[in-house]
C-alpha positions as CSV (number, residue, x, y, z in Angstrom):
1,M,0.6,4.1,56.6
2,K,2.6,1.7,58.7
3,H,6.1,2.7,59.8
4,K,9.4,0.9,59.6
5,A,11.4,0.3,62.8
6,V,14.5,-1.2,64.2
7,F,14.1,-3.2,67.5
8,L,17.2,-3.2,69.7
9,D,18.0,-5.4,72.7
10,R,19.4,-3.5,75.6
11,D,22.1,-5.2,77.7
12,G,25.0,-6.1,75.5
13,V,23.7,-4.2,72.5
14,I,22.9,-0.7,73.7
15,N,24.9,-0.8,76.9
16,D,28.0,-2.6,78.0
17,D,27.2,-5.4,80.5
18,T,30.7,-6.6,81.1
19,G,31.0,-7.8,84.7
20,H,27.2,-7.5,85.3
21,Y,24.5,-10.1,85.1
22,Y,21.9,-7.4,85.7
23,I,22.1,-3.7,85.0
24,Y,19.6,-1.9,87.2
25,K,21.5,1.2,88.4
26,P,22.0,4.3,86.2
27,E,25.7,4.5,87.3
28,D,26.2,1.0,85.8
29,F,24.6,1.9,82.5
30,K,27.5,2.6,80.0
31,I,26.4,3.2,76.5
32,N,28.4,1.1,74.0
33,T,30.6,2.6,71.3
34,G,28.7,3.3,68.1
35,I,25.2,3.5,69.7
36,I,24.7,7.2,69.3
37,D,25.9,7.3,65.7
38,G,24.0,4.2,64.8
39,L,20.7,5.5,66.3
40,K,21.3,8.8,64.6
41,L,21.8,7.1,61.2
42,L,18.6,5.0,61.6
43,T,16.6,8.0,62.7
44,Q,17.8,10.0,59.7
45,H,16.6,7.2,57.4
46,G,13.1,7.3,59.0
47,F,13.2,4.3,61.3
48,K,11.3,4.2,64.5
49,L,13.6,3.0,67.4
50,V,12.2,0.5,69.9
51,V,14.0,-1.2,72.7
52,V,12.9,-4.7,73.8
53,T,14.6,-6.1,76.8
54,N,14.2,-9.0,79.2
55,Q,14.4,-7.8,82.8
56,G,14.0,-11.0,84.7
57,G,15.7,-9.6,87.8
58,V,12.4,-8.0,88.6
59,A,10.5,-11.4,88.9
60,K,13.5,-12.7,90.9
61,G,13.2,-9.8,93.4
62,I,16.8,-8.5,92.7
63,Y,15.6,-5.1,91.6
64,T,12.2,-3.3,91.0
65,E,10.3,-2.0,88.0
66,A,11.1,1.5,89.4
67,D,14.9,0.6,89.1
68,V,14.3,-0.4,85.4
69,N,12.5,2.9,84.8
70,K,15.4,4.9,86.4
71,V,17.8,3.2,84.0
72,H,15.6,3.8,81.0
73,N,15.1,7.5,82.0
74,H,18.8,7.9,82.4
75,F,19.3,6.4,78.9
76,K,16.7,8.7,77.3
77,K,18.3,11.7,78.9
78,E,21.6,10.7,77.4
79,L,20.0,10.3,74.0
80,E,18.3,13.7,74.3
81,K,21.8,15.3,74.5
82,H,22.3,14.0,70.9
83,H,18.8,14.9,69.7
84,I,17.7,11.2,69.6
85,T,14.3,10.0,70.7
86,L,13.3,6.4,71.3
87,D,9.8,5.7,70.1
88,A,9.3,3.2,72.9
89,I,10.9,0.9,75.4
90,Y,9.2,-2.4,76.2
91,Y,10.6,-4.6,78.9
92,C,9.5,-8.0,80.3
93,P,9.7,-8.1,84.1
94,H,9.0,-11.9,84.2
95,H,11.3,-14.8,84.4
96,T,10.6,-18.5,83.4
97,E,11.9,-19.6,86.8
98,V,9.2,-17.6,88.5
99,M,6.3,-17.4,86.0
100,A,5.4,-18.0,82.4
101,C,4.5,-15.1,80.1
102,D,4.2,-14.2,76.4
103,C,6.6,-11.4,76.5
104,R,10.0,-12.8,77.6
105,K,12.2,-13.3,74.5
106,P,12.4,-15.6,72.6
107,K,8.6,-15.2,72.7
108,P,7.6,-12.2,70.4
109,G,5.1,-10.5,72.8
110,M,7.0,-7.2,73.3
111,I,7.6,-6.9,69.5
112,L,4.0,-7.8,68.6
113,K,2.8,-5.2,71.1
114,A,5.1,-2.5,69.6
115,L,4.0,-3.5,66.0
116,S,0.4,-2.8,67.1
117,D,0.9,0.2,69.4
118,L,3.2,2.1,67.0
119,S,1.6,1.0,63.7
120,I,4.8,-0.7,62.5
121,D,5.1,-2.9,59.4
122,A,7.0,-6.0,60.4
123,S,8.0,-6.7,56.8
124,R,10.0,-3.4,56.7
125,S,11.5,-3.8,60.2
126,Y,14.6,-5.2,61.7
127,L,16.1,-6.4,65.0
128,I,19.6,-6.0,66.5
129,G,20.4,-8.4,69.3
130,D,23.3,-10.2,70.9
131,S,21.7,-13.6,71.7
132,V,19.8,-16.4,69.9
133,R,16.7,-15.6,71.9
134,D,16.7,-12.0,70.6
135,I,16.9,-13.3,67.0
136,E,14.2,-15.9,67.6
137,A,11.9,-13.2,69.1
138,G,12.3,-11.1,66.0
139,E,11.8,-14.1,63.6
140,N,8.8,-15.2,65.6
141,A,7.3,-11.7,65.2
142,G,7.9,-11.8,61.4
143,L,10.4,-9.1,61.1
144,K,12.2,-8.7,57.8
145,Q,15.7,-9.5,59.2
146,C,17.4,-10.0,62.5
147,F,21.1,-9.3,63.1
148,K,23.1,-10.9,65.8
149,I,26.1,-9.0,66.9
150,E,28.9,-9.8,69.4
151,K,28.1,-8.5,72.9
152,N,29.3,-5.0,73.6
153,T,30.4,-4.1,70.1
154,S,29.4,-1.3,67.7
155,I,26.1,-1.5,65.8
156,I,27.3,0.9,63.0
157,T,28.1,-1.8,60.5
158,V,24.6,-3.4,61.0
159,C,22.9,0.0,60.8
160,Q,24.6,0.7,57.5
161,Q,23.5,-2.8,56.2
162,I,19.9,-2.1,57.3
163,I,19.9,1.2,55.4
164,E,21.4,-0.4,52.3
165,K,18.5,-2.9,52.3
166,E,15.9,-0.1,52.0
C-alpha cells in the first residue's frame, strides 16, 4: 500500500529566514510558529513528512553539504523533543548559475525520488511552500494539491485544510 505525505519547503516555511538569504548555521535556524503543532497534526492523521529544499549555496561555494546536514540534524533533534519524526529530507545542492540538474525546484526531481523511495501516492499527497517554484515542483510531480503560504507564517490553517480533504 502506498502512503500519503505532505512535502514541506524549508526556508520560509519550516524556519524563519528573515534577514538571511541562506540559512546554513544551526544557530540561525529558527523554527516558525505553528510548525510543531502543524507537523503533529499531520502525523496524527497518518501523513509522512518530507522536506524538500533547494540549497544552491552549496554549488556557489557559500557553505558545504556538511553545513546543510548540521542544520538538518539540529532541526530533527528539535522535532524529537516533541516526538515528531521526519520521514526524509531531500535537498538540491545545485544552482542553475553553476550547473543544471533535475532536482532544483521547480523541477520535481526531489519529490519524484521521495515518491519512489518512500512508496508515496502522489494523488493522496500535498505540498506546502512559500514560492511559485515550490508549487510548480509539486504540480510537476502530480501531487493532489499544493498550498502557497506567506513566508514565515504558521502552517496550521493549511494543515487543517489538508486533513479536511481526507
